[in-house]
N, C-alpha and C positions, 0 to 999 in steps of 0.2 A: 438518188435522193441526197439532198444537201442537209447533212446533220450539223446543227450548231456545235462548235468546238467543245462547249461546256458539256454537251450531252453525248459526246463520242464514247463509244464502249467497244470492247472486244467481243464480238458476237458469240464466238465459240465458248469463251469464258462465261458469258451471261447465260448461254444455254445450259452448260454444265452445272452452274450454280442452281438453276431452277430444277433440273433433273435430279440432282443430289437431294435437294430439299424435299421434293415430292416423294422420292424413293424412301427417304427416311420417315416421312410422315405416314405413309401407307404401312410401312413395317411396324411403327409404333402402335398404329390403330388396328393392326392385325387384320387388315382389309386389303384385298388385291384387285378391286374393281372400281372404275370411275365412270360416271356418266356426265356428259358435257352437252350443253346447248350449242350447237354448231350453226352459225349465222351466215357464213361466207365472209365474215369480217376478220380484221387482223388479230384481235385479241383472242377469239375462239380458235383461230388457226394455230397461234403459238401455244395456247393451252393444250390443244390436242396433240401437237407435236411433242411437247415436253412430257405429257402423261404417257404417250406411247413409248417414248424412250425410257421412262422411269419404271413403268410396271408391265410393259408389253402391249403391243397393239391388240392382241386378242382379249385384253382385259379392259379395253376402253370402248364405251358405246356412245355414239353421238345421236342426239335427237335434233332433227331439222323440223322447225315448227312455223311454217308459212301462215301468213294472214293478210290477204290483199296487198296493200301498199307497203306493209311493214316487212316484206321480204320479196325483192324482185326476183324475176325468173333467172336472171344471171347470177344473183347471189345464191339461189337454191342450187343451180348447177355447180357453182364453185364450192359450195358446202359438200355436195355429193362427191365431187372430184377430190376434194381434200381428204375425205374419209377413205375413198378408194386408194389414193396415193399412199396414205399411211397404213392401209390394210386394217382399219378399224371398222367394226360393225356400226350400222346406222339405221335409223328408222325415221320416216317422215310422218308427221302428224299435223294435219290441217286443222288449225284452231279457230277457223272462222265461225263455225256453228256455235261453239262454246261462247265466243266473244259476242255474237249476235244475241244470244239469249240473255247475257248480262246487260247488254245495251238496252234491251226492251224493258228492263226494270227501271230505267230512267225516264220519268214522264216528261221531262223537259225536252223540247224540240231543239234547243240550243245546248247541246251536251258540251261540257268542258273538255277541250282537246287534250290538255295535260292529264286530266283525271282518267280519260278513256285510254290514253296512250300507256298509262301506268297499269291499267287492267291487263293489257296485252302482255306486259312483262311478268305480271303476277300469275297469269294463266300458265305461262311457260315454266315459272318456278314450280307450280303445283304438279305439272306433268313430269318434270325432272325428278322431283322427290318421289312421285309414284314409281317411276322407273327404278330409282335408286333403292327404294324400300324393297321392291320385288327382287332386286339382284343383290341385296345387302352391299350396296355400293356407296361410294362417297360422291357427292355432287361437287364437281370441280368448276369453280367460278371463273369468270373471264374479265373481270374489271382490272384495268391497268392502274398504275400509280397516279397518273393524271386525273383519271376519273375518281379515284379515291380521294385525292387532295381537293378536288372540286366538289365532291359529293354528287357528281354528275351520273347518277344511276337511280334506279327505282328501289326504294326501301321495301324489303320483302318481295322484290321482283328479281332482277338480275343481282341484287344485293343479298338475296336469300340463298346462300350457299354454305358448303361445309369448309371449303378452303378457296382462296382467290389466288390462282397461280401466277398471273402476270403482274401482280401488284408491286413487285420489286423493280419494275421498269416503267419509265415515263412512255407516253404514247409514241413519241418520236423514236425512242429506243426499241420499242416493240417492232415498229415498222423497219428499222434498220436491220434487226435480226432476221426479219422475214425476207428482205432483200438478200441477205447473205445465204439463207436457206435456198432461195430461188436460183442461186448461182450453181447449185449442185445439179448433178445428172437426174433427170426425170422429176425435178421438183419445181417446175415452172409455175405451178399453181401458187406458190408462195409469193412469187413476184407479182402475179397478177392481183392477188389479194392486197399486197402492200401498196400497189399503186392506186387503189381505190380512195375516194374521198371518205373519211370516217363519217359514218352515220348510223345511228340507232334505228333509222327508218321507221319511226313511230307514226309518221304521217307522210303523205306524198310530198316528195321534194325535201324532206327533212334531212338536214346535215348537222353534225355536231358543231362544226366551226361557225356555221351560219347562225345557229341558236346561241352560241356563246359569244359571237361577235369578235372572234380572235382566232388566229391560226394556233394549231397545237404547238408548233415550234416556239411561238412567243409565250404561250401559256406555260410550256414546259421550262422555258428559261426563267420565267418569274418564279416558279416553284423551286427551281434549282437554287437560285440565289436566296430564296426564303429559307430553304432547308440546308442544303450543302454549303451554301455561301455564308450561312449563319446570320442573315440579315433579319430573320424573323418577319415582323410586320412593318419594318421600316420602309415605307413606301418610296420615299426620295432616294434612298440607297439603292433599292432594286431598280428604280427607274433610270438612275445614273449608270448602273452596271449593264443594263439591257438596252438602253436607248428607247425604251417604251414610255409613252406619256404617263406621268404620275397618276392622272385621272383613270387611265386604263388599267394600270397596276392596281389601283385601289378598287376598282370595280371587280376584278378577278379575285382579289384577296377577300372583299366583302361577300362575294358569291360563295367562296369557300367557307367562310364563317357561318353564313346562313344555313348551310347544309351540313354543318359539323355534327348535328345530332344523328345523322345517318351512320357515322363511323364509331358509335359507342352503343353499349347495351342500353335498353330502356331504363331510365332512372326510376328510383323508388325510394320511399322514406327509409331511414335507417331502422334496423331491427328494434322493435318495441319490446322491452323487458319490464 
């Protein structure tokens, strides 16, 4: 994997940073169990690894929740193999019947694809919290820093979690950590997952980069210079530093601003006295 120089990190140091944070969080919360939605993708793979290292694999439960095209057979196999490799418990819940019942409530023959895709994410959130409630566990979320910056997740879906474990790493960095893990003995599953094209798989053929219209390497570089580079929303400065067209930089920044509401608590009037 070719990681842009700006985004290069020490994988072991990155892993230890996440493990220590998770360990401390669970200690403060006085809870020792985590529930994770395992998709066969890179973010949930890293989340599962970090949680297993932090609180013990016996205290981590993965839910694998397929639904038609939203989880391929190969992703399901990878999710199961990941859990087996880490020694963590897992359970498969087919959510197709739940989704179909909700779909029936829409009288329109031309259902909105995005709206129905978000329903899938919200069903999974409900099942994760049911499992967490029963186990007195914390729902460990899997959205990375790129998705957070973009607001590229479903509000009260995959965004409905107690903690977001990989949010300190851009997508490119998450994948580089997985390649590092995959180089270890009996850990090839991490390499296989890292090599996949990032996709929420909310409909057939859906890929994140296809929907966003840009590779994660370029997206991550835009946010690197926006944040770590201190350029903020200076489009021309970011474009010059990255070599990406100003119009494309602006499109990604505008996309981020339009979704900023996802990253804050719901607003309300000030207290009335």
